[in-house]
N, CA, C and O atoms as CSV, one atom per row, in Angstrom:
chain,resi,resn,atom,element,x,y,z
A,1,PRO,N,N,93.945,119.656,115.377
A,1,PRO,CA,C,93.863,120.935,114.110
A,1,PRO,C,C,94.753,122.119,114.752
A,1,PRO,O,O,95.031,122.143,115.951
A,2,THR,N,N,95.139,123.028,113.892
A,2,THR,CA,C,94.951,124.634,114.228
A,2,THR,C,C,93.794,125.202,114.550
A,2,THR,O,O,93.061,125.515,113.612
A,3,ILE,N,N,93.243,125.537,116.252
A,3,ILE,CA,C,92.661,126.590,116.310
A,3,ILE,C,C,93.816,128.451,116.474
A,3,ILE,O,O,94.891,128.828,116.939
A,4,THR,N,N,92.803,128.925,115.845
A,4,THR,CA,C,93.190,129.986,115.136
A,4,THR,C,C,92.081,130.906,116.196
A,4,THR,O,O,90.871,130.681,116.158
A,5,TYR,N,N,92.635,131.869,117.048
A,5,TYR,CA,C,91.776,132.727,118.072
A,5,TYR,C,C,91.702,134.294,117.564
A,5,TYR,O,O,92.759,134.872,117.311
A,6,TYR,N,N,90.423,134.981,117.415
A,6,TYR,CA,C,90.477,136.704,116.837
A,6,TYR,C,C,89.797,137.273,117.977
A,6,TYR,O,O,88.658,137.064,118.395
A,7,LEU,N,N,90.862,138.153,118.465
A,7,LEU,CA,C,90.348,138.879,119.359
A,7,LEU,C,C,90.000,140.150,119.045
A,7,LEU,O,O,90.924,140.941,118.855
A,8,MET,N,N,88.263,140.740,118.891
A,8,MET,CA,C,87.906,141.538,118.972
A,8,MET,C,C,87.957,142.839,119.815
A,8,MET,O,O,87.632,142.744,120.999
A,9,ASP,N,N,88.282,143.882,119.390
A,9,ASP,CA,C,88.769,145.140,120.552
A,9,ASP,C,C,88.108,146.876,119.753
A,9,ASP,O,O,88.193,147.243,118.581
A,10,HIS,N,N,87.634,147.427,120.671
A,10,HIS,CA,C,86.531,148.723,120.114
A,10,HIS,C,C,86.135,149.278,121.474
A,10,HIS,O,O,85.841,148.540,122.414
A,11,PRO,N,N,86.140,150.820,121.552
A,11,PRO,CA,C,85.661,151.001,123.072
A,11,PRO,C,C,84.371,150.927,123.104
A,11,PRO,O,O,83.745,151.283,124.102
A,12,ILE,N,N,83.935,150.573,122.290
A,12,ILE,CA,C,82.147,150.315,122.384
A,12,ILE,C,C,81.910,149.224,123.115
A,12,ILE,O,O,81.045,149.131,123.987
A,13,PHE,N,N,82.758,148.288,122.733
A,13,PHE,CA,C,83.080,146.379,123.234
A,13,PHE,C,C,83.445,147.209,124.793
A,13,PHE,O,O,82.552,146.687,125.461
A,14,ARG,N,N,83.753,147.608,125.211
A,14,ARG,CA,C,84.155,147.988,126.766
A,14,ARG,C,C,83.224,148.694,127.145
A,14,ARG,O,O,83.254,148.678,128.375
A,15,GLU,N,N,82.430,149.294,126.798
A,15,GLU,CA,C,81.593,150.466,127.669
A,15,GLU,C,C,79.860,149.109,128.791
A,15,GLU,O,O,78.817,149.183,129.440
A,16,ARG,N,N,80.513,148.492,128.403
A,16,ARG,CA,C,79.340,147.545,129.334
A,16,ARG,C,C,79.681,147.095,130.452
A,16,ARG,O,O,80.852,146.777,130.665
A,17,GLU,N,N,78.388,146.944,131.697
A,17,GLU,CA,C,78.926,146.487,133.165
A,17,GLU,C,C,78.962,144.924,133.270
A,17,GLU,O,O,79.532,144.361,134.205
A,18,ASP,N,N,78.200,144.124,132.065
A,18,ASP,CA,C,78.145,142.810,132.308
A,18,ASP,C,C,78.464,142.345,131.051
A,18,ASP,O,O,78.778,143.178,130.200
A,19,ILE,N,N,78.429,140.303,130.564
A,19,ILE,CA,C,78.786,140.428,129.557
A,19,ILE,C,C,78.013,140.922,128.331
A,19,ILE,O,O,78.693,141.433,127.441
A,20,TYR,N,N,76.652,140.839,128.153
A,20,TYR,CA,C,75.672,141.068,127.938
A,20,TYR,C,C,75.264,142.529,128.037
A,20,TYR,O,O,74.715,142.825,129.098
A,21,PRO,N,N,75.467,143.790,126.883
A,21,PRO,CA,C,75.011,144.972,127.500
A,21,PRO,C,C,73.218,144.921,127.540
A,21,PRO,O,O,72.326,144.331,126.931
A,22,ALA,N,N,73.347,146.046,128.786
A,22,ALA,CA,C,71.709,146.066,128.853
A,22,ALA,C,C,71.379,147.695,128.872
A,22,ALA,O,O,72.051,148.705,129.081
A,23,PRO,N,N,69.809,147.383,128.503
A,23,PRO,CA,C,68.768,147.472,128.184
A,23,PRO,C,C,69.202,147.038,126.938
A,23,PRO,O,O,70.026,147.608,126.222
A,24,GLN,N,N,68.314,145.481,126.598
A,24,GLN,CA,C,68.570,145.313,124.804
A,24,GLN,C,C,67.744,146.055,123.717
A,24,GLN,O,O,67.572,145.831,122.519
A,25,THR,N,N,67.315,146.976,124.525
A,25,THR,CA,C,66.410,148.073,123.063
A,25,THR,C,C,67.497,149.475,123.333
A,25,THR,O,O,67.663,150.206,122.357
A,26,ALA,N,N,68.103,149.778,124.430
A,26,ALA,CA,C,69.469,150.728,124.681
A,26,ALA,C,C,70.027,150.664,122.777
A,26,ALA,O,O,70.330,149.715,122.053
A,27,ARG,N,N,69.938,152.376,122.501
A,27,ARG,CA,C,70.586,152.919,121.447
A,27,ARG,C,C,72.021,151.909,121.028
A,27,ARG,O,O,72.217,151.201,120.040
A,28,ARG,N,N,73.234,152.305,122.718
A,28,ARG,CA,C,74.220,151.874,122.569
A,28,ARG,C,C,74.529,150.382,122.556
A,28,ARG,O,O,75.658,150.021,122.226
A,29,THR,N,N,73.443,149.346,122.950
A,29,THR,CA,C,73.307,147.689,122.982
A,29,THR,C,C,72.844,147.524,121.378
A,29,THR,O,O,73.436,146.750,120.626
A,30,LEU,N,N,72.141,148.036,121.114
A,30,LEU,CA,C,71.755,147.579,119.620
A,30,LEU,C,C,73.745,148.140,118.701
A,30,LEU,O,O,74.431,147.330,118.078
A,31,GLU,N,N,74.137,149.619,118.940
A,31,GLU,CA,C,75.542,149.682,118.299
A,31,GLU,C,C,76.300,148.628,118.944
A,31,GLU,O,O,77.001,148.295,117.988
A,32,PHE,N,N,76.679,147.806,119.978
A,32,PHE,CA,C,77.126,147.711,120.573
A,32,PHE,C,C,76.960,145.700,119.663
A,32,PHE,O,O,77.836,144.838,119.737
A,33,TYR,N,N,75.754,145.571,119.017
A,33,TYR,CA,C,75.519,144.108,118.660
A,33,TYR,C,C,76.008,144.319,116.914
A,33,TYR,O,O,76.668,143.527,116.241
A,34,SER,N,N,75.559,145.358,116.584
A,34,SER,CA,C,75.572,145.935,114.732
A,34,SER,C,C,77.318,145.904,114.470
A,34,SER,O,O,77.908,145.379,113.526
A,35,LEU,N,N,78.009,146.785,115.855
A,35,LEU,CA,C,79.262,146.527,115.187
A,35,LEU,C,C,80.362,145.022,115.715
A,35,LEU,O,O,81.487,144.676,115.355
A,36,TRP,N,N,79.509,144.517,116.567
A,36,TRP,CA,C,80.088,142.461,116.775
A,36,TRP,C,C,80.060,141.806,115.372
A,36,TRP,O,O,80.868,141.109,114.758
A,37,CYS,N,N,78.525,142.407,115.028
A,37,CYS,CA,C,78.147,141.777,113.882
A,37,CYS,C,C,79.171,141.962,112.485
A,37,CYS,O,O,79.704,141.132,111.748
A,38,GLN,N,N,79.170,143.078,112.500
A,38,GLN,CA,C,79.891,143.525,111.662
A,38,GLN,C,C,81.987,143.082,111.461
A,38,GLN,O,O,82.714,142.691,110.548
A,39,ALA,N,N,82.164,143.481,112.991
A,39,ALA,CA,C,83.500,142.922,112.738
A,39,ALA,C,C,83.460,140.967,112.736
A,39,ALA,O,O,84.256,140.336,112.042
A,40,VAL,N,N,82.622,140.414,113.444
A,40,VAL,CA,C,82.170,139.003,113.351
A,40,VAL,C,C,82.522,138.294,111.536
A,40,VAL,O,O,83.321,137.447,111.136
A,41,ALA,N,N,81.344,139.258,110.739
A,41,ALA,CA,C,81.579,139.364,109.689
A,41,ALA,C,C,82.773,139.405,108.517
A,41,ALA,O,O,83.021,138.944,107.402
A,42,ARG,N,N,83.141,139.973,109.187
A,42,ARG,CA,C,84.826,140.653,109.063
A,42,ARG,C,C,85.611,139.601,108.688
A,42,ARG,O,O,86.110,139.497,107.567
A,43,ILE,N,N,85.728,138.906,109.476
A,43,ILE,CA,C,86.212,137.010,110.112
A,43,ILE,C,C,86.236,136.436,109.435
A,43,ILE,O,O,87.222,135.899,108.930
A,44,ILE,N,N,84.709,136.296,109.064
A,44,ILE,CA,C,83.927,135.224,108.463
A,44,ILE,C,C,84.712,135.641,106.553
A,44,ILE,O,O,85.348,134.866,105.838
A,45,ASP,N,N,84.489,136.465,106.391
A,45,ASP,CA,C,85.011,137.022,105.037
A,45,ASP,C,C,86.399,135.964,105.175
A,45,ASP,O,O,86.269,134.764,104.934
A,46,MET,N,N,87.222,136.329,105.431
A,46,MET,CA,C,88.615,137.102,105.223
A,46,MET,C,C,88.997,135.140,105.953
A,46,MET,O,O,90.167,134.813,105.756
A,47,GLU,N,N,88.439,134.439,106.414
A,47,GLU,CA,C,88.285,132.745,106.462
A,47,GLU,C,C,88.015,132.161,105.432
A,47,GLU,O,O,88.616,131.253,104.859
A,48,GLN,N,N,87.042,132.716,105.171
A,48,GLN,CA,C,86.219,132.355,104.487
A,48,GLN,C,C,85.771,130.210,104.305
A,48,GLN,O,O,85.874,129.354,103.426
A,49,PRO,N,N,85.195,130.297,106.020
A,49,PRO,CA,C,84.556,128.894,106.503
A,49,PRO,C,C,83.644,128.243,105.245
A,49,PRO,O,O,83.145,128.987,104.400
A,50,ASP,N,N,83.511,127.099,105.212
A,50,ASP,CA,C,82.331,126.498,104.988
A,50,ASP,C,C,80.822,126.643,104.937
A,50,ASP,O,O,80.075,126.703,103.960
A,51,ILE,N,N,80.481,126.696,106.654
A,51,ILE,CA,C,79.550,127.221,107.484
A,51,ILE,C,C,80.004,128.253,108.488
A,51,ILE,O,O,81.122,128.296,109.003
A,52,PHE,N,N,78.951,129.116,108.709
A,52,PHE,CA,C,78.787,129.882,110.201
A,52,PHE,C,C,77.954,128.910,110.980
A,52,PHE,O,O,76.876,128.477,110.574
A,53,HIS,N,N,78.392,128.661,111.875
A,53,HIS,CA,C,78.046,128.150,113.514
A,53,HIS,C,C,77.930,129.295,114.140
A,53,HIS,O,O,78.884,129.933,114.587
A,54,CYS,N,N,76.211,129.769,114.240
A,54,CYS,CA,C,75.966,131.028,115.088
A,54,CYS,C,C,75.123,130.706,116.012
A,54,CYS,O,O,73.985,130.267,115.846
A,55,PRO,N,N,75.973,131.040,117.552
A,55,PRO,CA,C,75.704,130.792,118.663
A,55,PRO,C,C,74.397,131.150,119.482
A,55,PRO,O,O,74.058,130.571,120.514
A,56,ASP,N,N,73.490,132.524,118.678
A,56,ASP,CA,C,72.371,132.858,119.350
A,56,ASP,C,C,72.116,134.202,118.306
A,56,ASP,O,O,72.877,134.569,117.411
A,57,PHE,N,N,70.669,134.883,118.745
A,57,PHE,CA,C,70.239,136.120,118.119
A,57,PHE,C,C,71.641,136.797,117.854
A,57,PHE,O,O,72.172,137.112,116.789
A,58,HIS,N,N,72.121,136.937,119.311
A,58,HIS,CA,C,72.995,138.496,119.191
A,58,HIS,C,C,74.099,138.436,118.271
A,58,HIS,O,O,74.917,139.355,118.278
A,59,ALA,N,N,74.274,137.067,117.154
A,59,ALA,CA,C,75.745,137.021,116.229
A,59,ALA,C,C,74.673,136.901,114.796
A,59,ALA,O,O,74.943,136.812,113.599
A,60,ALA,N,N,73.391,136.944,115.523
A,60,ALA,CA,C,72.683,135.931,113.572
A,60,ALA,C,C,72.949,137.225,112.682
A,60,ALA,O,O,73.714,137.039,111.736
A,61,MET,N,N,72.458,138.451,112.834
A,61,MET,CA,C,73.137,139.481,111.994
A,61,MET,C,C,74.499,139.592,111.162
A,61,MET,O,O,74.640,140.269,110.144
A,62,SER,N,N,75.492,138.792,111.787
A,62,SER,CA,C,76.197,139.104,110.931
A,62,SER,C,C,76.388,138.590,109.775
A,62,SER,O,O,77.394,138.785,109.094
A,63,VAL,N,N,75.559,137.983,109.503
A,63,VAL,CA,C,75.435,137.159,107.766
A,63,VAL,C,C,74.682,137.932,107.189
A,63,VAL,O,O,74.206,137.555,106.118
A,64,MET,N,N,74.344,139.214,107.696
A,64,MET,CA,C,73.756,140.266,106.589
A,64,MET,C,C,75.291,140.571,106.494
A,64,MET,O,O,75.495,140.482,105.283
A,65,TYR,N,N,76.344,140.844,107.022
A,65,TYR,CA,C,77.558,141.969,106.354
A,65,TYR,C,C,78.131,141.057,105.772
A,65,TYR,O,O,79.285,141.395,105.510
A,66,LEU,N,N,77.798,139.671,105.307
A,66,LEU,CA,C,78.897,139.122,104.825
A,66,LEU,C,C,78.858,139.368,103.047
A,66,LEU,O,O,77.885,139.708,102.374
A,67,GLU,N,N,80.050,139.114,102.654
A,67,GLU,CA,C,80.305,139.381,101.359
A,67,GLU,C,C,79.768,138.302,100.084
A,67,GLU,O,O,79.503,138.318,98.882
A,68,ARG,N,N,79.818,137.333,101.313
A,68,ARG,CA,C,79.345,136.357,99.267
A,68,ARG,C,C,78.594,135.427,100.767
A,68,ARG,O,O,78.751,135.663,101.965
A,69,PRO,N,N,77.823,134.415,100.129
A,69,PRO,CA,C,76.521,134.128,100.707
A,69,PRO,C,C,77.059,132.664,101.623
A,69,PRO,O,O,78.130,132.265,101.167
A,70,LEU,N,N,76.655,131.993,102.539
A,70,LEU,CA,C,77.090,131.261,102.995
A,70,LEU,C,C,76.629,130.467,103.727
A,70,LEU,O,O,75.919,131.158,104.458
A,71,PRO,N,N,76.481,128.805,104.252
A,71,PRO,CA,C,75.097,127.833,105.464
A,71,PRO,C,C,75.708,128.895,106.228
A,71,PRO,O,O,76.779,129.493,106.123
A,72,VAL,N,N,74.535,128.978,107.185
A,72,VAL,CA,C,74.280,129.601,108.496
A,72,VAL,C,C,73.615,128.628,109.776
A,72,VAL,O,O,72.391,128.684,109.900
A,73,LEU,N,N,74.152,128.015,110.433
A,73,LEU,CA,C,73.809,126.705,111.104
A,73,LEU,C,C,73.473,127.596,112.601
A,73,LEU,O,O,74.431,127.521,113.369
A,74,LEU,N,N,72.104,128.554,113.240
A,74,LEU,CA,C,71.646,128.863,113.756
A,74,LEU,C,C,70.896,128.408,115.021
A,74,LEU,O,O,69.675,128.275,115.113
A,75,VAL,N,N,72.169,128.104,116.356
A,75,VAL,CA,C,71.130,127.830,117.313
A,75,VAL,C,C,70.706,128.481,118.443
A,75,VAL,O,O,71.692,128.939,119.022
A,76,LEU,N,N,69.865,128.686,118.918
A,76,LEU,CA,C,69.127,128.902,119.901
A,76,LEU,C,C,69.525,128.401,121.462
A,76,LEU,O,O,69.174,127.222,121.493
A,77,HIS,N,N,69.858,128.611,122.221
A,77,HIS,CA,C,70.597,128.458,123.085
A,77,HIS,C,C,69.523,128.638,124.565
A,77,HIS,O,O,69.418,127.925,125.562
A,78,ASN,N,N,69.026,129.554,124.277
A,78,ASN,CA,C,68.191,130.533,125.532
A,78,ASN,C,C,66.709,130.192,124.968
A,78,ASN,O,O,65.857,131.074,125.077
A,79,ALA,N,N,66.290,128.699,124.247
A,79,ALA,CA,C,64.785,129.065,123.533
A,79,ALA,C,C,63.665,129.192,124.915
A,79,ALA,O,O,62.492,128.884,124.704
A,80,GLU,N,N,64.023,129.591,126.128
A,80,GLU,CA,C,62.722,129.512,127.231
A,80,GLU,C,C,62.195,131.249,126.878
A,80,GLU,O,O,61.193,131.729,127.407
A,81,TYR,N,N,62.790,131.767,126.222
A,81,TYR,CA,C,62.931,133.194,126.032
A,81,TYR,C,C,62.003,133.538,124.568
A,81,TYR,O,O,61.664,134.641,124.140
A,82,GLN,N,N,61.749,132.227,124.015
A,82,GLN,CA,C,60.849,132.950,122.697
A,82,GLN,C,C,61.091,133.806,122.107
A,82,GLN,O,O,60.314,134.271,121.274
A,83,GLY,N,N,62.313,134.306,122.371
A,83,GLY,CA,C,61.632,136.375,121.704
A,83,GLY,C,C,61.619,136.703,122.164
A,83,GLY,O,O,61.888,137.794,121.661
A,84,SER,N,N,61.404,136.994,123.899
A,84,SER,CA,C,60.358,137.959,125.132
A,84,SER,C,C,61.904,138.258,125.705
A,84,SER,O,O,62.699,137.319,125.693
A,85,ILE,N,N,62.279,139.409,126.147
A,85,ILE,CA,C,63.396,140.092,126.876
A,85,ILE,C,C,63.194,140.774,127.932
A,85,ILE,O,O,62.119,141.369,127.857
A,86,SER,N,N,63.634,140.919,128.692
A,86,SER,CA,C,62.763,142.017,129.980
A,86,SER,C,C,63.778,143.009,129.695
A,86,SER,O,O,64.846,142.491,129.368
A,87,THR,N,N,63.779,144.406,129.719
A,87,THR,CA,C,64.726,145.966,129.461
A,87,THR,C,C,64.364,146.757,130.215
A,87,THR,O,O,64.865,147.881,130.220
């Protein structure tokens, strides 16, 4: 099968010091995830897949920005956090 990679770039994406911006409750972090989810939604709308495999909480809001309904598979691979994060 053919694999297509999409690289997203924006100044907000480059303002973090680690792979995940911290603290999780900071306005800049919330802006980062909002922009990320909006960009992912645009790619999903463009590609029109049959299902969206959402890898974790930080991408889960992408479906709220979609222009059409889509089945979602949400996988929480860090379930030990159970929604609790340190900030």
